[in-house]
C-alpha atoms as one frame of an Amber mdcrd trajectory, in Angstrom:
protein
  35.758  86.175  18.668  32.796  86.727  16.219  31.462  89.832  17.883  34.831
  91.241  18.597  35.471  90.886  14.585  32.080  92.355  13.932  33.029  95.087
  15.951  36.031  95.789  14.235  34.463  95.474  10.494  31.811  97.710  11.743
  34.035 100.481  12.875  36.455 100.293   9.835  33.479 100.307   7.646  32.145
 103.624   9.329  35.287 105.315   8.804  35.350 103.958   5.120  32.191 104.896
   4.380  32.973 108.730   5.628  35.870 108.797   3.214  33.155 107.470   0.518
  31.084 110.709   1.083  34.137 112.715   1.562  35.112 111.298  -2.150  31.448
 111.778  -3.356  31.645 115.063  -2.066  35.211 115.599  -3.555  33.948 114.710
  -7.098  30.976 117.153  -7.005  33.466 119.997  -6.625  36.558 118.532  -8.576
  35.447 120.808 -11.677  37.071 122.926 -14.439  36.718 126.711 -13.198  35.047
 129.030 -15.556  36.876 131.682 -17.644  40.398 131.707 -18.865  42.898 129.515
 -18.175  45.513 131.199 -15.582  49.147 131.887 -16.849  51.258 129.697 -14.869
  53.103 131.340 -11.590  50.503 134.161 -11.869  50.146 135.874  -8.528  46.678
 136.491  -6.935  46.190 140.517  -6.978  48.500 142.327  -4.997  47.318 143.865
  -1.613  46.986 147.200  -1.443  49.498 147.423   1.455  51.316 144.538   2.542
  50.977 143.886   6.041  53.685 143.241   8.486  54.753 139.022   8.601  56.558
 137.189  11.062  57.781 133.854   9.803  58.483 131.311  12.625  61.012 128.238
  12.245  60.713 126.305  15.431  64.014 123.899  15.479  64.850 121.085  17.958
  67.780 119.347  16.688  68.201 119.813  12.904  71.481 119.927  11.855  70.880
 118.762   8.393  68.423 120.976   7.742  68.511 124.112   9.300  70.588 126.154
   6.694  68.172 124.862   3.790  65.101 126.257   5.388  66.833 129.454   6.542
  68.354 130.017   3.482  64.569 129.598   1.877  63.258 131.886   4.132  65.604
 134.470   3.929  64.700 134.588  -0.262  61.098 134.720   0.349  59.674 138.016
  -2.113  58.317 140.094   0.416  59.003 143.234   1.282  62.060 143.748   3.707
  60.561 146.282   6.024  57.766 144.231   6.171  59.034 140.682   7.090  60.397
 139.037  10.207  62.121 135.890  10.787  62.332 134.272  13.856  64.411 130.662
  14.283  63.200 129.132  17.347  65.617 127.163  18.367  65.552 124.750  21.135
  68.131 122.300  20.255  71.089 120.830  22.712  73.225 119.629  19.985  75.256
 121.293  16.897  72.407 123.070  15.431  72.539 126.735  17.622  75.980 126.786
  16.322  74.592 126.082  12.537  71.592 128.464  12.987  73.892 131.448  14.844
  76.225 131.159  12.047  73.371 131.343   9.503  70.996 134.033  11.090  74.424
 136.181  11.253  74.854 135.913   7.217  71.508 136.713   6.542  71.456 139.914
   9.202  74.849 141.217   7.348  72.254 141.407   4.063  69.836 143.139   5.613
  67.238 140.904   6.622  65.779 141.049   9.781  66.208 137.620  11.431  66.539
 136.695  15.050  67.591 133.357  16.427  65.298 132.906  19.922  66.978 130.579
  22.714  64.679 128.893  25.582  66.424 127.818  28.735  63.666 125.106  29.003
  62.234 123.192  26.440  58.672 123.771  28.119  55.702 122.573  26.201  58.253
 121.530  23.335  56.767 122.978  19.959  53.891 124.543  21.076  56.087 126.796
  24.190  58.505 127.743  21.503  55.884 129.028  19.179  54.180 130.664  22.119
  57.679 131.928  23.571  58.184 133.536  19.909  55.022 135.206  19.549  55.509
 137.264  22.454  58.532 138.718  20.639  56.719 139.089  17.265  55.844 142.292
  15.486  53.985 140.756  12.873  50.022 140.601  12.725  49.909 137.427  10.707
  52.537 134.699  11.383  53.370 131.818   9.322  55.210 128.865  10.598  57.674
 126.025   8.740  58.641 123.098  10.802  62.424 122.164   9.504  61.818 119.582
   6.859  59.948 122.103   4.421  61.132 124.403   1.948  58.945 127.007   0.910
  58.689 128.588  -2.433  59.663 132.274  -2.986  56.075 133.309  -3.763  54.603
 131.785  -1.027  53.658 134.948   1.324  52.348 136.779  -2.045  50.395 133.458
  -2.777  48.917 133.463   0.344  48.561 136.859   1.979  45.476 138.020  -0.405
  43.235 135.577   1.037  43.242 137.463   4.150  41.294 140.273   3.121  38.444
 138.547   4.994  38.729 139.744   8.572  37.214 136.762   9.995  39.460 134.038
   8.139  42.321 132.988  11.244  44.403 130.338   8.868  45.369 129.788   5.261
  46.891 126.159   5.127  48.909 125.331   1.636  48.983 121.808   0.551  52.125
 119.862   1.382  54.482 118.499  -1.600  57.408 116.350  -1.648  61.282 116.728
  -1.930  62.226 112.873  -2.022  58.734 111.257  -2.911  60.479 108.873  -5.109
  63.852 108.349  -3.185  62.286 104.625  -1.965  59.237 102.775  -1.874  58.476
 103.949   1.723  58.787 107.595   0.779  56.011 106.740  -2.316  53.709 105.477
  -0.192  53.688 108.370   2.359  53.284 110.521  -0.483  50.175 108.715  -1.561
  48.438 109.002   1.996  49.515 112.689   2.602  48.190 113.475  -1.252  44.868
 111.930  -0.184  44.833 113.984   3.215  45.234 117.384   1.612  43.815 116.934
  -1.746  40.634 114.569  -0.979  40.358 115.484   2.938  41.475 118.905   3.812
  39.913 120.390   0.474  36.389 118.544   0.910  36.260 119.268   4.464  36.840
 122.760   3.757  34.743 123.298   0.849  31.812 121.596   2.795  31.805 123.995
   5.558  33.166 121.352   7.818  36.198 121.913  10.295  39.576 121.409   8.672
  43.123 121.476  10.613  46.002 123.889  10.277  48.986 121.071   9.918  51.657
 122.372  12.284  53.443 124.057   8.823  52.842 125.497   5.663  50.353 127.930
   6.683  49.947 131.490   8.147  48.007 132.632  11.073  46.106 135.691  12.248
  47.428 136.601  15.226  44.432 137.691  16.615  42.915 134.359  16.060  45.776
 132.748  17.642  44.964 134.964  21.014  41.594 134.632  20.743  41.283 131.014
  20.597  43.572 130.749  23.710  46.839 130.449  22.341  49.578 127.399  21.887
  48.941 125.362  24.425  51.034 122.257  25.170  48.776 119.773  27.117  48.782
 117.713  23.986  51.282 116.942  21.649  49.151 118.236  18.222  49.227 121.512
  19.278  48.289 122.683  16.181  45.183 120.176  15.830  44.164 121.572  19.002
  44.414 125.111  18.583  42.729 124.906  14.993  39.647 123.136  16.663  39.368
 126.200  19.343  40.003 128.562  16.813  36.778 127.350  14.853  34.820 126.524
  17.796  35.412 130.509  18.788  34.378 131.461  15.351  37.255 131.857  12.989
  37.115 130.801   9.634  39.858 128.875   7.359  40.975 128.353   4.268  43.027
 125.681   2.343  44.687 126.411  -0.901  45.497 122.937  -2.724  47.067 125.225
  -5.564  49.851 126.246  -3.470  52.340 123.554  -2.240  54.944 123.483  -0.358
  57.545 120.785  -0.623  58.808 118.609   2.184  61.218 115.938   3.280  59.162
 113.139   3.865  60.871 110.229   6.547  63.458 108.080   4.865  63.465 105.083
   7.719  61.152 102.849   9.238  61.956 104.092  12.716  61.492 107.493  11.190
  57.802 107.317  10.134  56.979 105.313  13.494  58.007 108.324  15.418  55.971
 110.609  13.108  52.942 108.534  12.631  52.954 107.733  16.249  52.767 111.217
  17.457  49.884 112.029  14.993  48.289 108.993  16.341  48.664 110.151  19.931
  48.176 113.726  19.822  44.989 113.516  17.762  43.448 110.965  20.327  44.659
 113.659  23.079  43.074 116.379  21.222  39.980 114.311  20.828  39.811 113.674
  24.674  40.177 117.694  25.339  37.357 118.732  22.784  35.079 116.423  21.800
  32.673 117.927  24.547  33.085 121.116  23.773  32.210 120.521  20.174  29.248
 118.717  20.831  28.031 121.322  23.322  28.545 123.945  20.806  26.091 125.184
  18.209  27.641 124.093  15.407  25.947 122.435  12.782  25.280 118.697  13.068
  27.404 117.977   9.652  30.551 120.130  11.887  30.318 118.048  14.662  29.861
 114.526  12.989  32.850 115.363  10.411  34.971 117.044  13.252  34.342 114.107
  15.179  35.351 111.581  12.613  38.414 113.738  11.683  39.652 113.953  16.064
  38.947 110.095  16.243  40.317 108.884  12.860  43.414 107.163  14.397  41.198
 105.177  16.378  40.405 102.732  13.957  44.315 101.081  14.199  43.627  98.957
  17.133  40.286  97.370  15.010  42.661  96.734  11.955  44.890  94.804  14.373
  41.663  93.135  16.150  40.788  92.288  12.759  43.983  90.896  11.390  44.174
  88.773  14.511  40.894  87.350  14.331  40.374  86.984  10.731  41.679  83.775
   9.971  40.335  82.105  13.363  37.107  82.870  12.495  36.729  81.163   9.186
  38.983  78.334  10.803  36.257  77.941  13.381  33.515  77.992  10.393  35.553
  75.558   8.389  35.565  73.475  11.593  31.216  73.526  11.564  31.460  76.091
  14.985  31.333  79.234  13.664  28.783  81.902  13.118  27.254  81.023  10.285
  26.957  81.932   6.325  24.328  84.894   7.056  27.319  86.486  10.074  29.892
  86.515   6.915  27.316  88.072   4.401  26.747  91.132   6.892  30.587  91.229
   7.394  31.006  91.656   3.557  29.001  95.294   4.229  33.006  95.711   5.072
  33.499  96.284   1.116  32.045  99.702   1.567  34.544 101.212   3.714  37.247
  99.552   1.601  35.650 100.935  -1.440  36.064 104.494   0.273  39.426 104.070
   1.421  40.603 103.249  -2.235  38.457 105.384  -3.875  40.099 108.622  -1.927
  43.407 107.511  -3.123  42.519 106.967  -6.473  40.835 110.874  -6.841  43.686
 112.153  -4.629  45.988 111.162  -7.182  44.185 111.913 -10.551  43.567 115.268
  -8.986  47.197 116.140  -8.562  49.254 114.227 -11.229  48.876 114.340 -14.960
  50.225 110.671 -14.775  47.781 109.506 -12.256  47.208 105.859 -13.917  50.935
 105.191 -13.429  51.073 106.370  -9.994  47.992 103.847  -9.223  50.285 100.946
  -9.111  51.279 101.982  -5.873  47.787 101.904  -4.101  47.584  98.233  -3.180
  51.220  98.587  -1.032  49.930 102.205   0.669  46.885  99.845   1.419  48.752
  97.041   2.749  51.274  99.516   4.456  48.692 101.355   6.566  47.708  98.244
   8.142  50.941  97.088   9.171  51.525 100.622  10.850  48.500  99.405  13.212
  50.686  97.935  16.221  52.862 100.959  17.194  49.539 103.285  15.971  47.691
 100.814  18.126  50.178 101.912  21.176  49.759 105.209  20.605  46.016 105.500
  20.872  46.233 103.341  23.806  48.796 105.769  25.510  46.665 108.808  24.763
  43.459 106.977  25.932  44.898 106.097  29.257  46.373 109.364  29.681  49.890
 108.709  29.503  51.890 111.611  28.976  54.886 112.008  26.776  57.643 114.092
  25.223  56.939 115.685  21.459  59.738 113.128  19.363  60.707 114.624  16.215
  60.995 112.770  13.502  64.635 112.390  12.252  65.664 114.762   8.926  68.303
 114.076   6.712  68.429 116.509   4.165  67.123 114.433   1.536  65.971 115.687
  -2.111  65.249 112.293  -3.696  67.656 110.772  -6.459  67.484 113.551  -8.722
  68.210 117.329  -8.389  64.708 119.004  -7.758  65.916 122.257  -9.485  66.259
 123.941  -5.689  70.048 125.081  -4.369  71.961 121.703  -2.962  72.325 121.922
   0.770  76.060 122.610   1.346  78.314 119.665   1.337  80.262 118.706   4.603
  83.744 117.597   5.003  84.989 114.761   7.173  85.580 117.308  10.219  82.012
 118.381  10.451  80.690 114.614  10.121  79.539 115.033  13.923  76.588 116.990
  12.607  74.908 114.176  10.750  72.144 112.307  12.597  74.337 109.955  15.063
  74.618 106.142  13.601  73.412 103.938  16.135  73.747 100.505  16.112  70.861
  98.053  15.150  68.298  97.688  17.351  64.934  95.839  17.396  62.572  97.706
  19.510  59.309  96.195  21.263  57.109  97.502  18.289  59.402  95.710  15.523
  59.428  92.220  16.995  55.309  92.574  17.563  55.519  93.407  14.064  57.566
  90.570  12.912  55.430  88.038  15.210  52.416  89.612  13.264  54.066  88.421
   9.848  54.778  85.169  10.876  51.130  84.652  12.045  49.422  86.418   8.934
  51.540  84.381   6.682  50.458  81.374   8.394  46.852  82.252   7.891  47.371
  82.800   4.394  48.674  79.165   4.364  45.796  77.947   6.333  43.191  79.903
   4.359  44.699  78.232   1.319  44.631  74.519   2.346  40.838  74.774   3.431
  40.055  76.395   0.187  38.497  79.844   1.921  39.458  81.811  -1.247  36.867
  84.604  -0.759  38.751  85.309   2.350  41.953  84.807   0.915  42.627  88.246
  -0.628  41.896  90.234   2.958  44.649  87.896   4.423  47.210  88.062   1.794
  46.482  91.730   2.310  47.175  91.408   6.476  50.360  89.594   5.711  51.554
  91.842   2.543  51.474  95.229   5.139  53.265  93.694   8.490  56.090  92.197
   5.738  56.471  95.275   4.226  56.751  97.325   7.643  59.578  94.502   8.526
  61.358  95.013   4.979  61.205  98.512   5.610  63.031  98.153   9.358  65.393
  95.349   7.787  66.593  98.205   5.385  66.791 100.730   7.803  68.804  98.819
   9.890  71.129  97.720   7.104  72.021 101.252   6.361  72.899 102.092   9.574
  74.950  99.274   9.711  76.595 100.104   6.483  77.153 103.835   7.822  78.714
 103.035  10.790  81.178 100.604   8.870  82.087 103.249   6.345  82.667 105.526
   9.332  84.962 103.303  11.273  86.736 102.655   7.813
């Protein structure tokens, strides 16, 4: 037991120390730029001639957000004769009818927009993008997932960066449409802010590999072709192609001053779906590309950071292991059969990893928001919630490691923009006759993962009580963090089911 616990703490510390290094590098580069303060809304210098751009919108059963994205892309501020929009629609619900109507609407107004359908969903999103690429006329390819709403100036902000012929991708930062809708969405925004503001930004500025995040970015078509194109043998097609492209010598650029707002999952089941897909896809990509990465002539820094990046989700099994063993190990120590005080002294080094994890969140909030001190109150809940996701993510990691294939499961979207109007045109209001277009309301159902989360909540709460009884005060905060993490995900699951119950009741009434 002590060996397994030491391994888990060692792994978590290693990944945390890497975040500490990224935070250090971030702090070194987070300086004010020399020269005059740029005017708000100022655009980069335009290109001598704007290139032809194809905008791809991959859809799969997106009835509540399809119009919102199509309309936003139709309003992109770009020469009409140089802009082509493809709606890559693999849907099997009411979405194709919505898309067809909206595409026809914009076609009548002179927008070059096409509705691309496939007979089979081979390769899932990767297959849809590859199919659309065969028909695309642009030499630059912008991609937006269904839950994003690009600003009209998106293309004119990113395209000037492509003056460098070896630049294959420009990635914008993700913003948030509904971050203030609930505690669940607030905590997600904290994690995404850290990924983009600290991890993506610092890796890119440190000459390490970064990744295209699947949306809100632009590819050079030649880069896609040279790297082997979109491939569907992982469910992280974006990460896979990103690493193959960089191994082929293409450069990537991350722009953290351009944010594209997106809808965050508003239910626990939706969040589990999204996080599990990311976890499984990243490990599948690691299995596929770690060998080529280490066999390449890339620098040691790129190889190490690339390996940490690709395997980051592997921490979750070790988080679960630590949560299972923490209280029993201290109980054995209290009974006189534990590994001894020196062992626990060494385990205290895990605080370095914890510090790296916490510091990265703080720096991201400070970098992005004027009111960042007020936002820090969510950090303890974010750290706890990350722990609470370990069961579903552990299952995803194990499935990837054993090679179990699965379909690309979409994240449910509801057209949320938060409790207040964000200044954009609201999506059309539907009457009762249009209700079937909404996400189906299912009866409350506890999955195995949800039941295991409830069991871990009871287990870790019992550990809190026991450690308090035996007076292990130094270890109590970490046990409380474990319990709080599982408590948060269980509470979020209850709230999701309660919303579904009320939605079903109102529909019947």
